[in-house]
Every structure is written in C-alpha cells, then in structure tokens.
N, C-alpha and C positions, 0 to 999 in steps of 0.2 A: 416657455415650457415645452413647446413642440420640439424644439431643437434638442432639449435634454432627453426626451423620449427617443428621438432618432439616434442620438449619441449612445444611449444605453443599448439600443437594439444593435447598433454596429459593434459595440463592445461585446455583447453577448454572442453575436455571430462569430467574432474573432476568437473568443474563448472556446466555443464549441469546435471550431476548426482546429485550434491548437491542440485541444484534448484528443480529437479524432486522429490528428497527425501523430501524436505521441503513441496512441494505441496501434496504429498501422506500423510504425517503426518497431515497436516491441514485437508485434506479430511476425514481421520480417526477420528480426534478429532471433526470435525463438526457433525459426526454421533452420537457421544456420548459426550454431553457437561458436564456431571457430572464429577467433579474433574478436568476439563480442566483448565490449568494454563496459559492461553494466556492473555496478557494485564498487567495492573499494573501501577505503578507510572511513570509519564513522565512530562516534562515541555518543551514546544517548543514555538517559536514565530510565530504567524499567519502573513499572508502576509499584514495585515493591522496594524501590530505593537503590537497587544495585546498578552498577554501570554495565552496559552492554556495548561491545565493540565488534568490529568485523572478525576479530579473533574468536568470538563466541560462536560464529557460524561454522568454523572449521571442525571437522569431525562429526558434524550433524548435517541433516538436510533442513532447509529453512523455507518458510513461506512468509512473504512480507507484503503487507497491505498498507498503503498510505491513505489517510483520511482524517476526520476530525469528529469529535463527539457531538457537535451541534448540527451535523449533517442531517438533513431531513429525510433522505431516502436511500441514496446509493450506498453510503457507508454501512448503515445497519443491514441493508439487504445483502451486501457482500460478506459481512461478518457472519450473518446467519447461514449463508451458503458455505463459507469456510468451515463452520461448525458441522454442517451436514456432510460435507466431503470427508472430514476427518472421521466422523462416525461411520460412514460407509466403508472407510479403509480398515476398520477394525483394529487389530493389533499392529498392523503396519503403520498406523498413524503415530505410534510412539517414536518412530524414527524421524519425525518432522517437528521442528519447533516453529509454531506460528507467532508472528509479530504483527502488531497494529501500530504504525508510526503516525503520530499526529502532525498535520501540516498547520496546526493552529496553536503554537506554543503559548500565545498570549492568554488563552482561555483554558487550555487542557493541562491541568496539573497532574502529577502522578496519582493523587487520590481520586481525581475525576476519572482518569483513565482506568484505574483499578475497578471502580464501580461500573464503568461502561462496558469494558470487555467481559466482566463477570456476567452480564446479561446473556452473553452468547456462548461462552465456553470457558471453563476454569483453566484451560490449556493456553489460551491466547494471552500473550504478554504485551501490555501496552508500553510504548516507548515515547518519551518526551525529551526534547532537547531545547537548548536556547535557539534564538533565531539564527545565529551563525552556525551552530551545530546542525540544524535542519538544512540550512543552505548547503553545507558541505556534503551531507548525505544525499540530498536531492541532486546535486551536480553529479555525483558518482552513479546514481541510479537513473540518470536522464529523466528526472521527474519534473513535470510542469506543475507549478502551483501558484496561486495568486489570490490576494484578498480582494473581494468585491464589496464595495460600500453600498449599503441599501438606503433608500429614501427615508426610512424611519430612524436613521442614525446608527443602526446596527450594521453588521457585515456578515458575509458568508465567505466560504473558501471554495475556489475551483481548483481541481487537480486531476492529474492523470488517473483514470480508474482502471487499474490492472492489478493482478496478483503476481508478484515476482517469485519465482522458484529458484533457490540457490542450492548448489550441490554440496557434497561433503568437503570440498576444498574451499567453500565460500565463494564459488564462482557462479555466474548466471547460468542456469540450466534451461529454463523455459519460462513462459508467461501464460497466465490464464486471463483472457480479456473478457469483457462483458458479453461478447458474442458466443462464448463457449457454453454449451449445454452441460447439464449435471454429469452425464456419463463421460463426456469428453474431459471435464475437469478432473474427475476421479481417476480416469485413465492416465492423465498427465502426472498426477500425484503418485500413482503406482509406478510409473516409469522413473520418477524421481527417486523413489525408495529403492527400486531394483538396480538402477543404472547410475544414480547420482552419487 
C-alpha cells in the first residue's frame, strides 16, 4: 500500500511539472507570436449541435478554454473569470467568441456542456469531440491532458490551464495564464479586439 501512495505522489508531481511547463511555454510564445504554431485544423460539436471548425475562427476573435464539467475548482473559476472579463469589456466583447472545449468527451455530452456553460455566460459555447477529434485539436494547440484514475474507481482529468486568444485570421495571438490578474487579462483582451 505504501508503494502505491509513493507512486501516486510521483505521478502527481510529474503532472504538476508537465502542466507548469506547458504554461511557461505558452507564456514564452505569447511574448513572441512570429512563427508560433499553436492552433490549426479541428472539428468539434457545439453544445447546440452545430459543427465548429477552425474556419469558424476566421473573421472573428476567439477565446478558447480547455477543461471539463466535473472539474472541482480550476475550470469553474476560469469560466467565471472569462465571464467577468467579457463583462468588463462592454460592447467590445461582442467581437470575441468564447469557447469551452472539454477534455473529457466520455462524460461531457453536448447537453451537459450546454447546461454547464450556461451557469457562467450565455455567450460561452461548449465544444465536444470524439477522443480522436480532441486528440487532433490538442496536438494543434500544444495542449497537455491526461486521465487520472482515482482510488474510488472514478477519475479526474489533468490539463494545461490557460486561455488561448486567437486573432481574426484564426492564428494564435496571446495567452492568459493562471498568473494573470484581472486587469492584465482584460488588457490582453482589449489588445486582441484592437489589434487581432
């Protein structure tokens, strides 16, 4: 039993390190967008049943958050912040399409996503894909995610915690990480609206 706890501790430390590394890489790439290869082709189902692809990002500015509806803390906190940022932008927020992409397609159906994003803002669109569709999008967005089995037989998901900002050409513009304060996040969104 002791070896199992030690193995879980090592696994948890590795996950924290991988997530932290992903955030650092995003922060570095956000500072220098030239040649950044984040984004690309994807095809997912919106919570209202329509298909959304990378082509839907062109001509609009987009905010993309990855997470899952069974998340106990980070995901709901992030979506609450996203709703607050959009409110602070006022009319400028209409230029941004916010998306919440599940990393848990086994449990998150379009119906579940519709209910969940509705708790935060009617503007946020929940996106669900098959396991292979999620894998393709995650590869393009340099997203880390992993299923973590729990001792009670259930599971949780670990994933990169960052908000991706995409410009009007559907290209990576910037990222808002967990380290950003409210004013900094709103400023980055204003820059996206004005320069993206």
